C-alpha positions in Angstrom: -59.2 -57.5 67.5 -55.5 -57.3 68.5 -54.9 -60.6 66.7 -56.1 -58.9 63.5 -53.7 -56.0 63.7 -50.7 -57.8 62.2 -52.8 -59.0 59.3 -54.2 -55.5 58.6 -50.7 -54.0 58.7 -49.4 -56.7 56.3 -52.3 -56.0 53.9 -51.6 -52.3 54.1 -47.9 -52.9 53.4 -48.8 -55.1 50.4 -51.1 -52.4 49.0 -48.4 -49.7 49.4 -45.9 -52.0 47.7 -48.2 -52.6 44.8 -48.7 -48.8 44.5 -45.0 -48.1 44.4 -44.4 -50.9 41.9 -47.2 -49.4 39.6 -45.7 -45.9 39.9 -42.3 -47.2 39.0 -43.7 -49.0 36.0 -45.5 -45.8 34.8 -42.3 -43.8 35.2 -40.4 -46.4 33.2 -42.9 -46.4 30.4 -42.9 -42.6 30.3 -39.2 -42.5 30.0 -39.3 -45.1 27.2 -41.8 -42.9 25.3 -39.3 -40.1 25.4 -36.6 -42.2 23.7 -35.4 -40.9 20.3 -36.7 -42.6 17.2 -34.6 -45.5 15.7 -32.2 -44.1 13.0 -32.9 -45.7 9.6 -30.3 -45.5 6.9 -31.2 -44.8 3.3 -34.5 -42.9 3.9 -36.1 -41.7 0.7 -36.7 -37.9 1.0 -40.2 -36.8 -0.2 -39.1 -33.2 -0.8 -42.2 -32.1 1.2 -40.4 -30.4 4.1 -43.2 -30.9 6.7 -43.6 -34.5 5.8 -39.9 -35.3 5.8 -39.6 -33.7 9.3 -42.6 -35.7 10.5 -41.1 -39.0 9.2 -37.6 -38.3 10.5 -36.1 -37.7 7.1 -38.3 -39.5 4.5 -39.9 -42.8 3.6 -38.3 -46.1 4.9 -36.7 -47.9 2.0 -38.2 -51.2 0.9 -41.5 -50.5 2.7 -45.2 -50.5 2.1 -46.5 -47.0 3.0 -50.3 -46.4 3.1 -51.6 -42.8 2.7 -55.2 -42.6 3.7 -57.9 -39.9 4.0 -61.1 -38.8 2.4 -59.4 -35.6 1.1 -55.8 -34.6 0.5 -54.2 -38.0 0.1 -53.6 -37.6 -3.6 -52.3 -34.0 -3.2 -49.8 -35.3 -0.7 -48.9 -38.2 -3.0 -48.4 -35.7 -5.9 -45.9 -33.8 -3.8 -44.0 -37.0 -3.1 -44.0 -37.8 -6.8 -42.7 -34.3 -7.6 -39.8 -34.7 -5.2 -38.8 -38.2 -6.2 -38.8 -37.5 -9.9 -36.2 -34.8 -9.5 -33.7 -37.6 -9.0 -35.3 -40.9 -9.9 -38.2 -42.7 -11.5 -41.7 -43.3 -10.3 -44.3 -45.8 -11.5 -48.0 -45.1 -11.2 -50.7 -47.7 -11.7 -53.6 -45.9 -13.4 -57.2 -47.0 -13.6 -57.9 -44.3 -16.1 -58.5 -41.4 -13.7 -54.9 -40.1 -13.7 -54.5 -36.4 -14.7 -50.9 -35.8 -15.7 -51.1 -32.0 -16.0 -51.9 -31.8 -12.3 -48.7 -33.8 -11.6 -46.8 -31.3 -13.7 -48.4 -28.5 -11.9 -47.2 -30.0 -8.6 -43.7 -30.0 -9.9 -43.3 -33.5 -11.1 -41.1 -34.4 -14.1 -43.4 -36.3 -16.4 -40.5 -37.8 -18.4 -39.6 -39.7 -15.2 -43.0 -41.1 -14.6 -44.0 -44.6 -15.9 -47.8 -44.8 -16.2 -49.0 -48.4 -16.2 -52.7 -49.0 -17.0 -54.3 -51.3 -14.4 -58.1 -51.5 -14.1 -58.7 -54.6 -11.9 -57.2 -55.9 -8.7 -55.5 -58.7 -10.6 -53.9 -56.2 -13.1 -52.8 -54.0 -10.2 -51.2 -57.0 -8.4 -49.4 -58.3 -11.5 -48.1 -54.8 -12.4 -46.9 -54.1 -8.9 -45.2 -57.5 -8.8 -43.3 -56.8 -12.1 -42.3 -53.3 -11.1 -41.0 -54.3 -7.7 -39.0 -57.1 -9.2 -37.6 -54.8 -11.9 -36.1 -52.4 -9.3 -36.2 -49.6 -11.9 -38.3 -47.1 -10.0 -37.7 -45.6 -6.5 -41.5 -45.5 -5.8 -44.4 -47.6 -7.1 -47.7 -45.8 -6.5 -50.9 -47.7 -6.6 -54.5 -47.4 -5.3 -55.7 -49.6 -2.5 -57.3 -52.8 -3.8 -59.4 -55.5 -2.2 -57.1 -58.6 -2.1 -56.3 -61.4 0.3 -53.8 -60.9 3.2 -51.3 -63.2 1.5 -51.2 -60.9 -1.6 -50.2 -57.8 0.5 -47.7 -59.9 2.4 -46.1 -61.0 -0.9 -45.9 -57.4 -2.2 -44.4 -56.3 1.1 -41.7 -59.0 0.8 -40.9 -58.0 -2.8 -40.7 -54.3 -1.8 -38.3 -55.2 1.1 -36.1 -57.3 -1.2 -36.0 -54.7 -3.9 -35.6 -51.6 -1.7 -38.5 -49.9 -3.5 -41.2 -48.0 -1.7 -44.7 -49.2 -2.5 -46.9 -46.3 -1.8 -50.6 -47.2 -1.5 -53.3 -44.5 -1.5 -56.7 -45.2 0.0 -59.7 -43.3 1.3 -59.6 -45.8 4.1 -57.0 -48.5 4.4 -58.4 -52.0 5.0 -57.2 -54.3 7.9 -55.0 -56.3 5.6 -53.1 -53.2 4.2 -52.8 -51.7 7.7 -51.3 -54.9 9.1 -48.8 -55.2 6.2 -47.8 -51.5 5.9 -44.7 -50.4 7.7 -46.0 -46.8 7.6 -49.5 -45.5 7.7 -50.1 -41.7 7.2 -53.6 -40.2 7.8 -54.7 -37.0 6.0 -57.4 -34.8 7.5 -58.5 -31.4 6.1 -58.5 -28.7 8.8 -59.4 -25.3 7.4 -60.1 -23.8 4.0 -57.3 -21.8 2.2 -58.3 -18.9 0.0 -56.7 -17.0 -2.9 -56.7 -13.2 -3.2 -58.3 -10.8 -0.8 -60.6 -12.0 2.0 -64.3 -11.8 1.8 -66.5 -11.6 -1.3 -63.6 -11.4 -3.8 -61.6 -14.3 -2.5 -61.5 -17.7 -4.2 -61.1 -21.2 -2.9 -57.5 -22.4 -3.3 -57.4 -25.5 -1.2 -57.2 -26.4 2.4 -54.8 -26.8 5.3 -54.1 -30.5 5.8 -53.3 -32.2 9.1 -51.1 -35.2 8.4 -50.6 -37.7 11.2 -48.6 -40.9 11.7 -51.0 -43.8 12.4 -48.3 -46.4 12.3 -44.5 -46.4 11.9 -42.2 -49.2 12.6 -39.3 -47.0 13.7 -41.0 -44.2 15.7 -43.9 -43.5 18.0 -47.3 -42.9 16.4 -49.5 -39.8 17.0 -47.1 -37.2 15.7 -48.8 -34.6 13.3 -47.8 -31.8 10.9 -49.7 -29.2 9.0 -49.3 -28.4 5.3 -51.1 -26.8 2.4 -53.0 -29.0 -0.1 -53.8 -27.8 -3.6 -57.4 -27.5 -4.8 -56.9 -29.9 -7.7 -55.8 -33.5 -7.0 -54.1 -35.5 -9.7 -56.7 -38.2 -9.7 
């Protein structure tokens, strides 16, 4: 039994050493999580205060940004279009469901919006390709489409080269889009907003939207913000 004592002490020392190493690693990772976000130059402000604060100033230039959610994604996109059209041009790929008066109601300048008809995935890809190469618009807005991984990669490279933000709106972003996007924003309705007095005489005005970062190349994910979404979406 005495002969086993040194072995047991050595095992205990090894266990204690592993515990201390693990605790040090945890502390190091916690400290890393508290590091400030990487500063990105030339961010494109969205003019939606809560969203700009959430994103550290705006949308990363030359990026693919995916906005997803069953409800609220188009309302949030309308706010971005309204902000960007105050100083630049926006192109929107339309499958026929676009409702421009709702964009005007959100504050967008319709004379600075280029509406491009695109009804099939191929038409969407070709239109996005041309618009990104042209570098005329600050933002190109399109719905999510089912295409191969290589197509999203190509559009991402074009966006990066041109400095244009390719904003893709989807109820649920597919794996290919998620892998390609530099930024993924998730929209979730939280509570109903009413207009007028409470109770029987109130009317439905919209809802409070929880917006969270699901992916961001320059900052930690998981951050959220709350904002009001309008009743009517522009698509």
